[in-house]
N, C-alpha and C positions, 0 to 999 in steps of 0.2 A: 628749720630758720628762717625766719623771716628775712628778707631782703628790703625791707623799706618800701612793698607794694601795699596796696592797699589789700587787708585783708578778708572785705566782702565778698559776698559770688561773684564771677567773673562773668562777666557779660558773654551772651548767647553768638556767634558768627551771625545769624540773622537779624537782635537786638538795634537797634540804634542806639547812638551815643547817649547816656544818660548827663545830666547838666552837673548833677550832681549825685555821690554814694556814699550812704549812710555807714559809720565805724561804730561796729558794734564797740558799747562800753567793757565788755570784760567775757568772760567764761558764762556769768552767772545768768548772760542777757540772751536767751533760746534762743529769740523770735526772729525767726525770718526776716532777711529783706526785700523788699521788690525789686528789681534791676530795675523793669520799667512798668511800662501800662502794662503789655503783657502778659511777664511776672505776676502780676498782678490778678490775671483771669487765670491762670492758671495755678495758682496757691493759692488763692484768698486771700494772702496778706496783705496788709496797706502800706503802702511808700513810706519811705523815712518825710517828715518834715520838711518842706519848703523853703525856699529862702523870699523873701519877703515877693521881692521883682517875678519871681514865677509863680507863688499865691493870684499874686493880682492877676497874673495870664491866664489864671486857669479859667473857664466859664461857670459865674457864680449864677447861685439860684434865684429865680426872679421875689424880688422881695418890694416892700415899698419906699423904704427908705433908703435915701446915698449909706453908702457906710462912716463912719465915723473918722474923722482925721487922724490920722497916726498919731500922737505923742511919742515926741523920742523920747528914748529914754536912756542912762548913762549903758558908756561900753559894758562891756563882757567880756570874760578875758575871755581870749581864743584857745580854742582846745588845741591839748598837746600831741605829736605822734607818740606813738608806742616805745620809739625809739630816739636819740639823739639828734637836733636837729644837724642841718648838713652846714658845713663850715661854710660852704660857699652857697648855702640859701637857694640851692635849685629843689625847684617846684617838686612836688606841690607843696610842701610843708614848708621854703622858704619864699622869698621874695626871688625873681629871679636873677642866675647863674650868670655868670661873664660868656657862658658857651655855651648858654640853654636859656635863649630866650621865651619868657612862657604865650605861648599862643593867643593869636587874638579870637577871644572873643566877646559877646555883645548879649546883654542883657534879651530877656524874651518879650519881644512885641508883645503889648497892649492886646489883648480881643479885642476888633472892631464893635462897636453897636451893631444890634439887628438892622442886617437888612444891607448896610455895609459890603460894596464888592470888592472879595479880594483879590490887588495888585497881581498881577502878571509875576513877578518877583517870587511870592509866596505860594503860586497855585502850586510849583514842586513839577515832579516829575513822576512816574510809576516805576523809575530804580532801573528805567532799560533805557531812558533818553529820552524818551516820548512823552511832552507833556500831556498833563491830567488837569483836569478844573476841580477848583478847592471845593467842597461839600457846601450844602445849601448853610448860613449861619444859624444856628445855634436862636430859638426864640426867645432871646435872655435881656434883661436893661444891664447893661455893663456900667460900671459908675463910670460917670466923663469928669476927664479934669475938671480943674477951677477954669472957671470962664467958659466954659463949653456947656450948652446945652443936652439935654435928654437926646439923645436919635438924631445928632449932629455926628458929620463924620470926625473922625480923632486921627490927627496926620501925630505919630509920633516927632518928638524933636528928636534930634541923632545922638549915637549913646555914643560917650568917648570908649577909649579902649580902656576897659579893664577888666580887672581878672577876679571871678563871682569868688565870692567870700562862698568856703567847706565851714559848716555848720556839722558840730556832733550832734548825732540824733537826740541829745537830750539837752542841750544847749538854747536856749531862746532863739529867735529869729532877731537877727542884728537888722540896726536902721540904715534905710534906704539913703544913698549919701546924697547931698547933693550935687544935681548937672553943675558941670562946669561949662566957665563960661566960655562964649561961642568962638572965642581967639583962640583957646585952647585943645579946643576939637579937633581933630585928624582926623579925615576919613579915611575907611576902610572899605578897600575893594574885595577882600573877597567874599568866598563864599561862608564865610562862618557869620557876617554881615548879611546874609539872605536866610541863616536859620534858625526859624519856626520851628522848636519840638511839638507844639500844638497844630503847628496847621498841617495842613494837606500833606501828603508825600511825596519828598523832594530824595534827589542822590544823596548816597550814603555820602559821610562829610569826608571818609578816608577815602584816598585816594593811591597807589599803587606807584612808584618811583615818584620821581621828583614834585617838586609843588602846580601846587596849577597855575597857571599863566610865567613858572618858567620857561627859561628859549631853550634850554635841549629838545625838549617831545615835539613841541612845532617844526622843530629845522629837522626832526627823526623824520616829521611826519611830510615835510616839504620835500626830504629827500626822499623817504620813498611814493611818496604820489608823482617826482622827476623817474625816481629808477622805472616804475610804473608801468609811467607816460613812456621813456622811450622804450620800452619791453613791449609795448603795443605798438609802439612807431618802425620795428624792427619789424615784428610779426606780419603788420601787414606791407611792410618792403618786401617783406620776403615774400609775400603771397603774392604780390606782385610782381614779382622779379619771375617768380615761378611760372605763372600765368604766362610770362612772354614769351619765357624758354621753352614752354610745354606748347606754343604756339610758334615759334621761330623754328624749333626741332618737327611738328606735323609738316607745318608748310614751307617750310626751307626757307625760313629770314621772313622779316618784316618788308620784304618788297616783292613783287611777285618775278620768283625762276619760270626763267622760260629753260631747258633742255633741249640741248645741240640736236638734231635729227635729219638722217637722210632724207633726200628729197625723192618724190618718186620716178621709179625707173619706165619705161617700157615697155616691161613685163614678159619680152622674149627672154627662151633659154634655149640653149642648145641641142640641137634635134636628140642627143644623144644620152641625155643627161633625164634624172628619174622627171623634174616637172618636165623636160619637153616632151618625154615621151607618153606622161599621162595628159598632157593637153590634146595630143595627136590621136591617143586612144578613148580619151571618156566620150567622145561622142558617139562611141560606133557599139558602146556596152551599156545593156540593158538590164533592169530586173523584173525576177518575174512572180507575180505571188499566182503559187496555184490553190482553188480549191475543189474538192470532191465532197461524194457523200458521205467520206468517211473519215479523213483526214484533210492537209491543208499544208504547205509548205512553201515557201520563200527559195528561190535559187536566183542562179546572174546567167549570162547572154550575151550574144555579139552579135553583129549584124555583118550576113553574108553576100547581098548582094541587095540593088535597088528595087527586086519586086516584095522585098518584106521578109525572106529567109531568113531564120534565126537559129542559128544554133547552139546548143545547152545539153545539159546530162538527161538519160534517160530517167534516174530517181529525182529527176526535180519536177518532171511533169507528170509523173507515175500518180500521183494522189487525183492527177484530175476524171481518170479512167478514161471510159466514153461518154463517157456527159458530162463530166466536171467545166467550169470556166476557169481560165488560165488568159489575165492580165498582165502588157508588159509594158513597162515605165524606162522609160529615156531619160538619159542623164540632164536635162533639159528639163525634168517634171512633164510631159505629155505624154497621157497614157492613152495604149491602146486593145482594144480584143486578139487575142490570138486565138490560132488553132493548130490543132499536131498534124502534119503534113506525115510525119515516118518517126519513125524508133525504134532501137534494136538494146534489148537487154546486156546479148554478148558481148558489147560495143560499149556500152551503158552512153550511147549517142542516141541524140532526138531531136529533129527539126519542126520548127512551127514557125506557121505565117500570119503576119500582122497586114489588114488593107482599110486601102484610107488614108495611109501614111506618105509624105512627100519631102523630100527632103532628104533621105537616108542617106548615110556616109557607111559602109561595105568596110570593114576595117580586112587591110592587106591581110594574106595570110604565106608563112614563109616557109623552111624547109626545115623541117626535123633531122631530116639526114646529115646538117654542117652543123649541128650545133654542138660544144664540146664542153667539158666537164668545167666549170669556172664562169664560163660566159653569165654575163649580169642578165638579169631578166626582171620585171616591173608585173604581179599579178593583179587585177583589178576584179572587186566584185562587188558582194552585198553582205558583209559578214553578219549573221545575228540582225540581218534587213537595216542595216549598214551601206546605203546606198552609196554607189560614185567613191569607193573605199580601197585604197593607194600602197601596197607594199610591196617590198622589191627587196634581190638578194641574188642569188644567183644555184648555177645547174650543178650540185651535187654531185648526182650522180644519172646513168643514161643506161636505157634496156632492162631497168629494174621490174624484173615480173612482178608482178602484183595479183592478186583476186579478191573483187569484192560482190557483198550481196551473199545469198541463199539465205535470205528469209523464209521463202517457199519451203524450201525442205528437199525439191526434187531437182535440184541445178540446174534449172532454167533459168533463173535469175542471175547466176554468179559468172560474172563480166570479168575477162582473162586480158592485162592489159601491160604491154612490154612497155612501162613508165617510164616520162623523164623525171626525174626526183629534186627536188627545188627547195631549199631553205627559205625563201621568200614565204611568211607567215600568211595560211591556207586555213579557214576557219568557216564552219559551219553557215551557208546562205553562199563561200564563197565557187560553190559546184556549178560545171558550168560555163564559168568567166573565163575570158582570154590571158594567159602565158605567156610574155610578148618580149622579144630582143630588144637590141640596143636602137635596133629602128623601126621600133613600133609596127614588126611585124608578129604575127599568131605563129608561135614554134608549139603549144598545148594549151591543153583543153585542161583543166582543175577540176582533177576528180574525186582525189579522193585523199584523207594524211593518215599521219598514223597518229592516235590518241597514247597519252601514256596512263589509259586505264581501260583502252580497249584495243584490240585489233583493227586494222588497217581496215576502212569500210567505204563504199561510194558516197554515203551519206555522211560519210564524216562524225558519225555520232554527236553529241554534244560537248566533248572535252575541244578545249582549245588548242592552238598550235603547237609543236615541242619543235616547230623548224622541220618536222621531213610529211612535207604534201609532195604532190604526186599527180602527174598531169599526162591527159593523153596524146602520145605524139599525135602533128597535125596532120603529117603524110598518113595517117591512117583514117584521121580522122575527117580529112577532105574526101578520100575516097569514099568513107561512109555515109557522109552528110548529101554528097552527088547522085549516088545508087537510091536514097532515099528520097532526094526532092524527084526520082527521076522515075523512080517505080514502086516509093512508098516502104519499098524493103531494103535489107543491106544481104549480101550474098557472105560467105566466111568460106574460106580455105579449109581445108581437108583433107586429110592422105587413108583415110578409109579405113582406120583400125578402131578396138576397143582397149581402151587404156584402163590396167591393172591398177587402179588406186588408193590398196592397200600395202604396197608395195613400197617395203620399208630402205629397202637395199637404193644405191646410187643408181643416178638412171631411171629411166622412164621404159614400165614392163609392159609389151603385150599380151593381154589379157589371154586364157586358156578357150573361152566364149564370152555369144558378141550376147546384145542384151536380150535376146529373141533366142534364146535359147543356141543361138546358131554358133557361126564359127566366129572370131572375137577378129578376123579379117576378113574385109569384104569383099566377095567378090568381086571380079573385074572391077574394082578400084585403083587407085593412086599407089597404096598400098603392096599388093596382091598382083599390079604388074611389075611392081620396084623391083618384087621377090621376097618382099617381107612375113613372115611365118607367125604365130601363135608361140609366146613363151618369148620371143628377142626381145633384146634391153637395148636402148635407142640410148647412147651416149653424150654425143653430138648433131646439133642442126647447126651448116657452115659455119664450120670450126668453132663453133661457140656450143663450151659447154652444157649438158643438161644432167640435174640432181633430181629431174621428179614427174610425173605424170602433167602437173599444174603447170612448170617452165614450159616442156611439150607443148603445151597449147598454147602456150604467148607467143612462143618463138614459131609458130606456126602464123598463130592469128595475125601476126605482123605482117606478112607477105598477104599479096594480091592469091586470088586463085590464078591457077596456070603460071606461075612463078614453080620455076624450077629449082630443088633445094638439096645440096648436098650434106647425106646422112653417114655415120656410121652407127654403130651396133656391137652387141656380143650374142655371142650365139653357141650353146657346151660349151662356154672357158676360147670360143675363139672371137677375135675381130672382124667386122665384116664390116664395107665401104659400098654405099650404092646412093643412086643419083633417081631420084622422082616429079614427078608433076604435080603439083595441088590442083584437087578437083575443086568443087565447088557446092554449097550445100544453103539454103537459104534460113536466112536469120528467122528469132523472133522476138 
């Protein structure tokens, strides 16, 4: 059903709007009508006859003579549409209607003469808002209006607001209407007046939304610009504020912050505090670095006198052997070479001496018999070669029998210690260091620890402290140190028996035979004089229970040679009591 729209082919979305469209005469006319110049190139059909004004704007072929003047012809009846006329004369078939004024149009501008520059309004754009230059003029001779010679620039007069005549393709062209008087011309400023269908490409005349020049679009654009500006201003302000806030947070504000702080004190501490004890004892503690042909090690020691004697553990200096090197480092950083004065593996004690050193500060010795369980203690040493390390704890047990060593396999390097137990952290490197009481007096020599993955050992292994450290009581260490300094050797108290170390019962059993195959009781020794027989089981020493042979040795070693001991034993199921005087044997 025809709705009053042109029946010709519809314009493509990319084609320019044509100035006129031919209307087919009827079904018998099957000649395709070209929409634009592009249709002509695709389909090979010619466009419909053009109005005179449009034909004049087309480039004309070069001719020698100017064209003949146009002769006015009688008006031709206007082509009638295929439907009844609109009673409101709505375009395109009637006059302008009351609600749809005709669009402002302009006749095509005549083609400028050869060599005439195209003014900027006709240069157009490339369809994307970018201005492009008009193509070079075609070398043709255009007809000049009356009163203008060939080659002169032609400035077309302003055109009135007129609606182009629509012609049927079979109707003859209409004569051009004369121009209106100047006072009748109303200039048009829309882009229709600047449109040239044969000029350079311009922006499409169609425009989405309100007409160009209308007020809503610029107002929205201004509102959009204002909104974008406000957003940018907010972002900049937020960034600046965030930077200031971050700076204030990191630096405590925009002003200099000075926190309150206590002033320096005199440095004095109570003598019985850990700091006071450490301050008093540290100058007397040294670190020993020992190296031999096969091994090396690090340990601790402390100064005994002004002559340069230093007490430490035997397992600390053992790697030096007979010709190794021992270097002593004092708490202030001074170093000096040292030599072994004497050592004893049974007690795990050794004395070394430094020479050429002045200003030595001996560490006072306490009395280990006065120590009570729970007394505070401080351990000083160089665990893992970290010199001048101070730890604190308490005495957690007394008279703890321990054995250490035994690497040689013959028992000659086994030490028996009636030790003080402490929970002050002791680690490898603390060996030989002092365990001091609240008066900074030495009450023990740190010698062994109980590790989580190994048994007790005087070398401590490589496991860390689990709060089970053991120290040789200073009363025993003092006696041994004096003997080593005076004679180079230490004596061991003995009872003159050979013990059955494989006995699993409660107590220490005297063996049946000695190491040489003879009697287990040494003839004319302390035990023989007291009446002890082979096979007797010793159960008590000085009122303390004995549960094994190692424990009996530890308890005997805790005394001096010549001391009298009261013993209890069982023989054939009978309990006996006796007293003996300890003998003496040279240590190793």
